[in-house]
C-alpha positions as CSV (number, residue, x, y, z in Angstrom):
1,X,142.4,112.4,132.0
2,X,140.0,109.7,131.1
3,X,141.6,106.4,130.3
4,X,140.7,104.8,127.0
5,X,139.6,101.2,127.2
6,X,141.8,99.5,124.6
7,X,140.1,96.2,124.9
8,X,137.0,97.5,123.1
9,X,136.7,95.7,119.8
10,X,135.6,98.0,117.1
11,X,134.4,96.9,113.7
12,X,133.5,98.3,110.3
13,X,131.1,96.7,107.8
14,X,131.8,98.1,104.4
15,X,129.5,97.9,101.4
16,X,127.8,99.9,98.7
17,X,124.6,98.0,99.5
18,X,123.3,98.8,96.1
19,X,120.9,97.2,96.8
20,X,121.0,96.0,100.4
21,X,120.5,92.2,100.4
22,X,119.6,89.6,102.9
23,X,123.2,88.4,102.8
24,X,124.3,91.9,103.9
25,X,121.7,91.9,106.7
26,X,123.0,88.5,108.0
27,X,126.6,89.7,107.7
28,X,125.9,92.8,109.7
29,X,124.1,90.7,112.4
30,X,127.2,88.5,112.5
31,X,129.5,91.5,112.9
32,X,127.3,93.0,115.7
33,X,127.9,89.9,117.7
34,X,131.6,89.7,116.9
35,X,132.6,93.2,118.1
36,X,131.6,95.6,120.9
37,X,131.1,98.6,118.6
38,X,130.1,98.5,115.0
39,X,129.9,101.1,112.3
40,X,128.3,100.5,108.9
41,X,129.9,102.4,106.1
42,X,128.0,103.1,102.8
43,X,130.5,103.4,100.0
44,X,129.0,106.1,97.9
45,X,129.6,107.3,94.4
46,X,127.7,109.5,92.0
47,X,127.3,106.6,89.6
48,X,125.4,104.4,92.1
49,X,122.0,103.1,90.9
50,X,120.3,103.6,94.3
51,X,120.7,106.9,96.1
52,X,122.9,106.8,99.2
53,X,120.1,108.5,101.2
54,X,117.8,105.6,100.7
55,X,120.5,103.0,101.5
56,X,121.3,104.8,104.7
57,X,117.6,104.9,105.6
58,X,117.3,101.2,105.1
59,X,120.3,100.4,107.3
60,X,119.3,102.9,110.0
61,X,115.8,101.4,110.3
62,X,117.1,97.8,110.3
63,X,119.9,98.4,112.8
64,X,118.8,101.1,115.4
65,X,121.7,102.1,117.6
66,X,124.3,101.2,115.1
67,X,126.2,104.1,113.5
68,X,125.7,104.4,109.8
69,X,128.1,106.6,107.8
70,X,128.5,107.6,104.2
71,X,132.0,107.9,102.6
72,X,132.3,109.1,99.0
73,X,134.7,107.4,96.6
74,X,136.2,109.5,93.9
75,X,136.7,106.4,91.7
76,X,133.9,104.0,90.8
77,X,135.5,100.6,91.4
78,X,132.5,98.5,92.3
79,X,132.3,96.4,89.1
80,X,136.0,95.3,89.0
81,X,138.8,94.2,91.2
82,X,140.6,97.5,91.7
83,X,141.8,98.5,95.1
84,X,139.9,100.9,97.3
85,X,140.2,104.6,96.6
86,X,142.5,106.7,98.8
87,X,139.5,108.8,99.9
88,X,137.6,105.8,101.2
89,X,140.6,104.5,103.1
90,X,141.3,107.9,104.6
91,X,137.7,108.1,105.8
92,X,137.9,104.6,107.3
93,X,141.1,105.3,109.2
94,X,139.1,107.5,111.7
95,X,136.8,104.6,112.4
96,X,139.1,101.6,112.7
97,X,141.6,101.7,115.6
98,X,145.2,100.4,115.2
99,X,144.4,97.7,117.8
100,X,141.3,95.6,118.1
101,X,140.0,96.9,114.8
102,X,138.1,94.6,112.5
103,X,136.8,94.8,108.9
104,X,133.9,92.8,107.6
105,X,133.0,92.4,103.9
106,X,131.2,89.9,101.7
107,X,133.8,90.7,99.0
108,X,137.4,89.4,98.8
109,X,138.6,92.9,98.3
110,X,137.7,93.6,101.9
111,X,141.0,91.8,102.7
112,X,142.9,94.4,100.8
113,X,141.2,97.2,102.7
114,X,141.9,95.6,106.1
115,X,145.6,95.3,105.1
116,X,145.8,99.0,104.2
117,X,144.1,99.9,107.5
118,X,146.3,97.6,109.6
119,X,143.1,95.9,110.9
120,X,142.0,92.3,111.1
121,X,140.0,91.0,108.2
122,X,137.1,88.8,109.3
123,X,136.0,86.6,106.3
124,X,132.3,86.2,105.7
125,X,131.3,83.4,103.3
126,X,128.8,84.8,100.9
127,X,127.2,81.4,100.3
128,X,126.7,80.9,104.0
129,X,124.8,84.2,104.2
130,X,122.6,83.3,101.2
131,X,124.6,85.5,98.8
132,X,123.6,83.6,95.6
133,X,123.4,86.6,93.2
134,X,125.6,89.6,92.7
135,X,124.3,93.1,93.4
136,X,124.6,93.8,89.6
137,X,122.4,90.8,88.9
138,X,119.9,92.0,91.5
139,X,119.7,95.5,90.0
140,X,119.3,94.0,86.5
141,X,116.5,91.6,87.4
142,X,115.3,92.1,91.0
143,X,112.1,90.2,90.4
144,X,114.1,87.0,89.5
145,X,116.0,87.3,92.8
146,X,113.2,88.6,95.0
147,X,113.9,86.3,97.9
148,X,117.4,87.8,98.2
149,X,115.9,91.2,99.0
150,X,115.0,92.3,102.5
151,X,111.4,93.3,103.1
152,X,112.4,96.9,103.6
153,X,114.2,97.0,100.2
154,X,111.4,95.4,98.1
155,X,109.2,98.6,97.7
156,X,112.1,100.1,95.7
157,X,111.9,97.4,93.1
158,X,108.3,96.3,93.1
159,X,106.3,96.8,89.9
160,X,103.3,99.0,90.7
161,X,100.0,98.7,88.8
162,X,97.3,101.3,89.4
163,X,93.6,100.4,88.7
164,X,92.2,103.8,87.7
165,X,88.9,105.2,86.4
166,X,85.4,106.5,87.1
167,X,83.1,105.4,89.9
168,X,81.4,102.0,89.8
169,X,83.6,100.5,87.1
170,X,84.9,97.5,89.2
171,X,88.2,99.0,90.2
172,X,88.3,97.5,93.8
173,X,87.1,94.1,92.6
174,X,89.6,94.0,89.8
175,X,92.6,95.1,92.0
176,X,91.7,92.3,94.5
177,X,91.3,89.7,91.7
178,X,94.6,90.6,90.1
179,X,96.4,90.4,93.4
180,X,95.0,86.9,94.1
181,X,95.9,85.8,90.5
182,X,99.5,87.0,90.7
183,X,100.0,85.9,94.3
184,X,100.6,89.3,95.9
185,X,98.7,92.0,97.8
186,X,96.7,95.1,96.8
187,X,96.1,98.5,98.2
188,X,92.5,99.4,98.8
189,X,91.1,102.8,98.1
190,X,91.6,104.8,101.3
191,X,88.8,107.3,100.3
192,X,86.2,104.7,101.0
193,X,87.6,104.0,104.5
194,X,87.8,107.7,105.3
195,X,84.3,108.6,104.1
196,X,82.6,105.7,105.8
197,X,84.4,106.6,109.0
198,X,83.7,110.4,109.0
199,X,80.3,110.3,107.3
200,X,80.5,113.9,106.2
201,X,80.7,116.1,103.1
202,X,84.3,116.3,101.7
203,X,86.2,119.6,101.9
204,X,89.8,120.5,101.0
205,X,91.2,119.3,104.3
206,X,89.5,116.0,103.8
207,X,91.0,115.7,100.3
208,X,94.5,116.1,101.7
209,X,93.8,113.6,104.5
210,X,92.6,111.1,102.0
211,X,95.6,111.6,99.7
212,X,98.0,111.2,102.6
213,X,96.2,108.1,103.7
214,X,96.4,106.6,100.3
215,X,100.2,107.2,100.2
216,X,100.7,105.8,103.6
217,X,98.6,102.7,102.9
218,X,100.5,102.1,99.6
219,X,103.9,102.5,101.2
220,X,103.0,100.2,104.1
221,X,101.5,97.5,101.9
222,X,104.4,97.6,99.4
223,X,106.7,95.8,101.9
224,X,104.5,92.8,101.7
225,X,104.2,92.7,97.9
226,X,105.4,89.8,95.9
227,X,107.1,91.5,92.9
228,X,103.8,93.2,92.0
229,X,101.6,95.7,93.9
230,X,98.1,96.5,92.7
231,X,96.7,99.9,93.8
232,X,93.1,100.8,93.8
233,X,93.4,104.5,92.8
234,X,96.3,106.9,93.3
235,X,97.0,110.6,93.8
236,X,96.1,111.5,90.2
237,X,92.6,110.2,91.2
238,X,92.7,112.5,94.2
239,X,93.6,115.4,91.9
240,X,90.6,114.8,89.7
241,X,88.3,114.5,92.7
242,X,89.7,117.5,94.5
243,X,89.0,119.6,91.4
244,X,85.5,118.2,91.0
245,X,84.3,118.3,94.7
246,X,86.1,121.3,96.2
247,X,87.1,123.3,93.1
248,X,90.8,123.4,93.9
249,X,93.9,121.2,94.0
250,X,96.5,121.8,96.8
251,X,100.1,122.2,95.7
252,X,101.2,119.4,97.9
253,X,98.8,117.0,96.1
254,X,100.1,118.0,92.7
255,X,103.8,117.7,93.7
256,X,103.3,114.4,95.4
257,X,101.4,112.9,92.5
258,X,104.3,113.8,90.2
259,X,106.8,112.0,92.4
260,X,105.0,108.7,92.6
261,X,105.7,106.2,89.9
262,X,103.5,103.4,88.5
263,X,104.7,100.9,85.9
264,X,101.2,100.5,84.4
265,X,97.7,102.0,84.7
266,X,94.6,99.9,84.0
267,X,91.9,102.4,83.0
268,X,88.5,100.9,83.6
269,X,85.7,102.0,81.2
270,X,82.2,102.9,82.3
271,X,80.5,100.4,80.0
272,X,79.1,98.4,83.0
273,X,75.9,98.9,85.0
274,X,76.1,101.6,87.7
275,X,76.0,100.3,91.4
276,X,75.2,102.9,94.1
277,X,77.4,103.2,97.1
278,X,77.9,105.6,100.1
279,X,81.2,107.0,98.6
280,X,79.9,107.5,95.0
281,X,78.9,111.0,94.0
282,X,78.4,111.6,90.3
283,X,76.5,108.8,88.6
284,X,75.7,110.8,85.5
285,X,79.3,112.1,84.9
286,X,81.1,108.9,84.2
287,X,81.8,109.7,80.5
288,X,83.3,113.1,81.4
289,X,85.2,111.6,84.3
290,X,86.7,108.9,82.0
291,X,87.8,111.6,79.5
292,X,89.4,113.5,82.3
293,X,91.3,110.3,83.3
294,X,92.6,109.9,79.8
295,X,93.8,113.5,79.7
296,X,95.5,113.3,83.0
297,X,97.3,110.0,82.1
298,X,98.3,111.3,78.6
299,X,99.4,114.6,80.0
300,X,101.6,113.0,82.6
301,X,103.0,110.5,80.0
302,X,101.8,107.5,82.0
303,X,101.6,104.0,80.5
304,X,98.0,102.8,80.5
305,X,95.7,100.2,79.0
306,X,92.0,100.6,78.7
307,X,89.9,97.8,80.3
308,X,86.4,97.3,78.7
309,X,83.7,94.6,78.4
310,X,82.0,92.4,80.8
311,X,83.6,91.4,84.1
312,X,85.3,88.3,82.7
313,X,86.6,90.2,79.7
314,X,88.0,92.9,81.9
315,X,89.9,90.5,84.0
316,X,91.4,88.8,81.0
317,X,92.4,92.1,79.4
318,X,93.9,93.2,82.7
319,X,96.0,90.0,83.2
320,X,97.2,90.3,79.6
321,X,98.3,93.9,80.1
322,X,100.2,93.1,83.3
323,X,101.9,90.1,81.7
324,X,103.0,92.3,78.8
325,X,104.3,94.9,81.2
326,X,106.3,92.2,83.0
327,X,107.7,90.9,79.7
328,X,108.9,94.4,78.9
329,X,106.3,95.1,76.2
């Protein structure tokens, strides 16, 4: 019979991580150095504002090799001082040994949990770990407390603005200008990169490759965004182009377009001079393309603002629309 090493120090970090904060990350790093084996437990309830699957994904990516578990609580007790639910305690008993067991938590109620488990409570000073705002405050106004959010969490809360419209209407330039003005980053149009690289006529496989590339580029760039992310085109753009160039729209493209959320669309009008480019195809169809853009946005109930006039006027209109969106207008 294999002898169990009773000197192994096992610890549990408990939290709802809704959202995960930099204070949580520092606490977990502290716990990893304090014990030999660590388990992160996500306290899950149906009323949570952020899905448990996403919280687990954040923690698993940040702490490879550390076990991450979900335990459901029958009672939602995260906004008051109630004790932990029996279901949560029962689930934790399997993870915390009777000797050399440790509980870590940023909340004082972690002490109550440790007492019920017969484990040692290891205090973690929230202020020391940069815990300057509650999770409720972060959920209510994440942009105000942006520095408290880890890079991996920020895409969940970032405000996304899509610059959208016909060819040669200044979308790329406007997206870049807005990013510079608001001190953040922007997502270039992946179609241009793809077409310039392949140098061939577009077919249905290419449309899917472009759409997947646009999604990947946006998701990768979102982690570097400072509260706002400006996107030069989106998958609704790909739907319009797929129908126009190849005569069909793949189901994956439609489904994925419906899943992706943008807080505001800036629809650029065609009332500017046409400029030819290698990835521009339909110089005489801008009015019809614009009308199709309006139909797609209205049909999908997307919030949008039309951007017209000369280049300076467009920039001013776009800034005003973004500021109104941020103000909740």
